[in-house]
Steps between C-alpha positions, in 0.01 A plus 500: 500500500852382453599849391358646824700254709816595314425870559449438871817296518690772311371765747600284798848440354542876427388578852740242646786638287421852622488385864834317463653813341368717786623252760849486343523882508386502862747224583780701340404808703480298818843348436645851459325607823640197683852591382453859619383369841798262521737791432321712755517225760872450428566870544308505826686191622830672423385817681387290795834323511681833492282628782568187708874550443471864606297398808770247594766766460302744719457229765872433494574871536254528787670209674840665447368824639364318805833328550686832482253654746562211739873540462471873545298453820760252634786736416318791658438295812868404520607861446263614772641240734854610420406862551358416842821322591709791372289740705555280804873507440487873450297541821759301695775736404 
């Protein structure tokens, strides 16, 4: 009877050791996977940051273009006004 209990206990201990071994291997694989994911997230964050910087640059360029268009329109309006005045002067002569 005592021998049977020892055999059962030995089986349970062997099973527990096997489970611990399997869990340690799985834990190791999961740690590696987590590290890969962290690297991937970091790369994506860097790419996102670069895209945000590019977007900001594009917005600045768009604002500059709009400012130049506004200045161009004002200059054109002034030139048109001056041309009208010159034509008036020319017509008077």
